[in-house]
C-alpha positions in Angstrom: 0.0 -0.1 0.0 1.3 3.4 -0.7 0.7 6.7 1.1 -2.9 7.3 -0.9 -5.8 5.2 0.1 -6.1 3.6 -3.5 -2.4 3.3 -4.4 -1.7 -0.6 -4.1 -0.1 -3.1 -5.8 -0.6 -7.0 -5.5 2.3 -9.5 -6.0 2.5 -13.2 -5.5 5.2 -14.3 -3.1 6.6 -16.4 -6.2 7.3 -12.6 -8.2 8.6 -11.2 -4.9 11.4 -13.7 -4.3 12.1 -13.5 -7.9 12.4 -9.5 -8.0 14.1 -9.7 -4.5 16.9 -12.3 -5.8 17.1 -10.3 -8.8 18.0 -7.1 -7.1 20.3 -9.1 -4.7 22.2 -10.0 -8.1 22.4 -6.2 -8.9 23.4 -5.8 -5.6 26.4 -7.8 -5.7 27.5 -6.5 -9.1 28.1 -3.2 -7.4 30.4 -4.3 -4.7 27.8 -4.7 -2.0 28.9 -7.7 0.5 27.8 -9.0 3.4 28.4 -6.1 6.5 28.0 -3.2 3.8 26.0 -0.4 5.0 23.3 0.6 2.3 21.1 3.7 2.2 17.5 3.5 0.6 15.7 7.0 -0.2 12.7 5.8 -1.9 9.1 6.8 -1.5 6.7 4.2 -0.4 6.4 2.2 -3.2 7.3 -1.6 -3.9 10.6 -1.3 -5.3 11.5 0.0 -1.3 10.6 -3.1 0.2 12.6 -5.2 -2.6 15.4 -3.2 -1.8 15.2 -4.1 1.8 14.8 -7.6 1.7 17.6 -7.7 -1.0 20.0 -6.2 1.1 19.0 -8.8 4.2 19.3 -11.3 1.4 22.9 -10.7 1.1 23.7 -10.0 4.6 23.7 -6.2 4.0 22.9 -3.6 6.2 20.4 -1.3 5.0 19.2 2.3 6.4 15.7 3.7 4.8 15.5 7.3 4.9 12.1 9.2 4.4 11.8 10.2 1.0 10.5 13.8 2.1 14.0 14.6 3.8 16.0 17.4 1.9 19.5 16.8 0.2 21.7 17.9 3.3 19.8 15.6 6.3 20.0 12.7 3.4 23.6 13.4 3.1 24.0 14.0 6.8 22.4 10.3 7.4 24.7 8.8 4.5 28.0 10.3 6.2 27.1 9.5 9.8 26.5 5.8 8.9 29.1 5.3 6.3 27.5 4.1 3.6 28.6 2.5 0.3 25.4 2.9 -1.7 22.6 4.9 -2.1 19.5 3.5 -3.8 16.9 5.9 -4.8 
């Protein structure tokens, strides 16, 4: 479910697993490995859930930053956690 009452997407567990595995492989190809820190800066969409689960799947720590934050706030959070990748 998204922010708006009528905003929703239906997906099966099989489709979700497929998308999570695909994204985990993309993260690995970008050099993300177990123990790395990843920041996620997305609104409430399906891709946010996929990114979080993909990070968990490969053992990367993830930090979700609310998409309404300013660029300065996002920068502070990235520097504080020492993340190696930002997903937007």
